[in-house]
Each structure stands twice: as structure tokens, then as C-alpha cells.
N, C-alpha and C positions, 0 to 999 in steps of 0.2 A: 673466182673461188671465194667462199665465205670463210671468215676467221672466227673460230669459237674458242673462248677462254674457259678452261675447265679448272674450277677452284675446288680442290678436294685434297685433304691431308693424308688420305689412305692411298698409298702408292699402288697397291694391288687393284683397288677399285678404279683409280685413274687409268690404269692399263686396260681394264675391262671396258670402260666407257670409251676410251680412245679407239679400241678395236671395233666397238659397235658403230662408231661414226665414220670409220675409215672409208666406207663405200659411198658416202654422201658428198664427196667432192668438197670437203672442208679442210682447212688447215687448223690443227689443234695447238693452242698454247696452253701451258699448265702453270698453276700457282698452288702452293701448299698452305697459304695463310691469307687472311683478309688484307693485311698490309701489302703483301706481295701482289695480290689481285688488283688493288687500287693503283699500284705503280704500273702494272702491265696495261691496265685500261687507259691510263694517261698517256703511255708511250705508244702502244700498238693500236688503240682504238678498234677493238674487235667488233664483229657484227652481232655477237651474242655471247652471253655469259651463262655457264652452268655452275650454280653456286651451292655448295654444301653449307648447311647452317651450323654444324658442329665443328667449328674451326678453332685452332689454337690462337691465342692472342685475342684480337677483337673477333667476336663471333659473327656468324653469317648475317644475322639481322642488322647488326651495326654496320657491317660492311655494305649491305644493301642500302641502308639509309645514307651512308657517306657517298656511295656510288651515285645515288639518285641526285645528290647535290651537284654533280659535275657531268653526268651523262644520262642520256635516255636509252642507252643500249638495252635491248630485251634481255631479261634475266629469267632463267628457268631454275627454280629452287629445287634442291635435292636434299632430302632429309629423312631421318627415322621418325620425326615427330608427326604423328598422324591425327592429333586432336584438332577439332574444328577451330579452337582458339588460335592454335599455332598457324593454321592455314590462313585464317583471317589476318593475323598479324603480319605474315609474309606478304600477302596481297596488298594490304594497306600500306606497307612499307615500300611498295613499288615493284613487287615480283609480277611477271607476266604469266607464269605457270608454276605448278607445284607438283613434284613427283615424290612419292613416298618410297623409302627403302624398306624391304627389298623390292626391286622392280625388274621388269623384263627389259632387256636392252633394246628390243624392237620398239617398245613403247616410248622410251626416252628418245630414241632416234626420231620417231614420228613427231614427238612434241617439239624437238629442236627444229625439225623441218618446218612445222607449222609456225613457230615463232619467227623463223627467218623469212617465211613468206609474208607474214604480217608486217615485218620491218622493211620490206621492199617498198619502192616508190608507189604511192597510191595509184590505183587504177582510175581511168577517166570516169566521170560521173555517168557517162552514157553507156557503160558496159552492160552487156547482156550475158546472162549465165544460164547454163543448162547442166542438170545432173539427172540422169535417167529420164523419166517421164516429166520431170519438173523443169519448167522454163520460166525464167525471171527476167523481165525487161524493166529496169529501173527508170529508163527514159520515159516510157509510156505508163509507168506504174501499173504494169500488167503482169499477172502471174497465171500460168496455165499448167494444167496437168493432163498429159496425153492430148494436147491440143485444145482442151476445154478450159475456158477462163475460170479461175478460182476467185470467188468473191471474198476478198480480204477487207477487214475494216481498216480505218486509218491507223489505229493503234497496232494492229497486227502487221500492217505493211511497214511501219516504223521499226518494230521489233525485228522483222525480217531484214531490213536494210542494215540495222546495227550489227546483227549477227554475221551478215555477209561481209560487211566492211572490215570486221575484225575476225574473220573466220579462222578457226584454229585456236583462238585465244579465249580464255575464260572471261566472260563478262559477268561481273557480280550483280546481285540484285539491285544494289544502290546505283550502279552505273546505268543499268537499264531503266530504273525508275527516273533517274535524272534525265536520261536521253529521250524518254518517251513522254513523260508527264511534266518534265521541267522542275520536279521537286520530289521529295520523299514524303509521301502523305503520312500523317500520324495515324498509326493503327490501321491495319488492313492493307498496307501498301504491298507487302510481299505476297499476301494472299491474292490481291487483285492481279499482280503480275503472274502468279502461278496459273490462275484461271485463264488469262489471255494466252499464255504459252500452251496450255492444254488445247484451246481452240485452234491456235496456229498450227500445232503439230497435227491435229486431226485433218485440217485442210491440206496439209502437205503430205498426207498419207504416211506419217511417221509414227512409230510405236515407241512410247517412252520405255517400255520394258526391253525392247530390242531396237534401240535407236540407230538410224542410218543417216539422219540429217542433223538433229539437234540433240546434244547430250546434256543431261542434267548432272551438275556437281552438287550433291545433296548439301543443303544448308548454305551454299555459296553462290551459285548462279548457273549459267548456261553457256555452252560453246557450240559453234557450228562445226560439224565433223565431216560432212559430205565433200568429196572431191568435186569441184565444179569445172566445167569447160567454159571458156570465154568465147562468146559468139560475136563475130564482127558485125554481121547484119542479121536482121530478123524480119520475117514477113509479118506485117501488121495483121493482127487478128481482130475480127469484129467482136465487140462486146455489147450485149444487150443493155439498153438504157442510155446509149449515147456516147460512150467513150471509155477508154481503159483507165478509169480512176478508181481508187479504193472507196467503197461505200459500205455503210452498214447494211447487213442483210435485211430484207423486208420482214416486217413483223408477221407472225403467224406461220 
């Protein structure tokens, strides 16, 4: 059973969140202030923290910064602040996700589950995944749709790997730029990433307007949202051109 610390000074809201997580096989600990939250984390070492930013005493952002000094526990921020600057500040301070009030309890529960999955022990590098018609074999660097190989470029494959490895978590533009290109290019970096994501989505038969695989957080980044099935063994599929490696599509 996972242990979730709920840091919220509104008692009625704490009760509502507690009820929404009741069916997810989690134990809920509660704190009404940042100071109390830091003590609970030190003593109980929860698996995840749901953190309100508008706290008495030290506010949520300062609590988050202090928490990151002593723990890598996943943190889902909960707040009425919906400005892009507030979201960026929370993510830069170490938040793993950001939920704006008012919110649907089902959404919060889903984001908590996704963060808990991400914090679980890492999957072996040889894992194979399947979601619907999409089949991804990272061992062979092979992606198929309906049994037909999909020609991904090396950059598209790396983006896919990063999204899968941290599925459910928001990956910011800068994280993706660092992970794919090894740096944050001056000027045009975010636009270059956006174009690559458009191409990747198209090849995965995903629609940005009605996403089923990759969700865009406007101004922030991307997250993998599709439920995936882990496949123990996979039949090797032939790929034209000599092997299941990512290549740039032929010109013309």
C-alpha cells in the first residue's frame, strides 16, 4: 500500500480529496501547514505528497524547496494559481505535477496514480510496450502500428523513450531539449521541439486536438497519457533496409 501525504489547510477540501483517493489502496496522512508537512515527511517518508501552495506559515513553494533539500518524493501541487509563471515556478522548484483548483476529483486521483507509477522501481531496459495498435520494442528500437514498422528518426525515437520512461509526468520543454539535443539551443529550440512532436504524433496516429497518447501542457511541455501493457516477449518483425533501427525517412 502506498502512503500519500495530503498538505492542505482547508479541512473540507482535505476530506473531499481523502474520499477521492479512498478506492486507490493508499494510506492518507494529513498536514495543515508546511512546517507540519516537513516533519511528517521526515518521520513517515511517504510515497507521494499532494501539496497546496496557499498554506499558513511558510507557503507551498517554500515548503517544496525545503522538501527538495531532503527528499525526492514525488509532489503533486494543488493550487488556485493558474498563471503560467506560477506553474513554471512550481515545476522549477521540484513539483512533478500541477493541478489547478477547482478540479475534478477523478483527475486528481489519476494524476496521483500516474506519479506513483513513475516513482516505482524502474522497468528493465528491455521492456516492450503495447497500447492499442501501437507496439514499441526499445530493445530492437522498433515501433510498429498494426504490425507495420513505423519509420522514426533518431530524435523522434529519443523523444518517445523519454516520454515512456516518465509516462504520466509532465516533461518540460527544457527537460526534453536537454535529453534529446544535450543542450538548450539559443532561439528556436522550443519551436524545433514542437515540430518534432508534431511529426512524432502523426506517426503514432495521435491527434493533438483529441490526444490519446501524448498530451500537450500549453507553454510547459508534454506528457505520455496512454495506458501501456508490458509485453514479456515479442516476435521480431522484419524491417526493410536491414534492421530495426531508427533512420531518417528517405528524401522525396
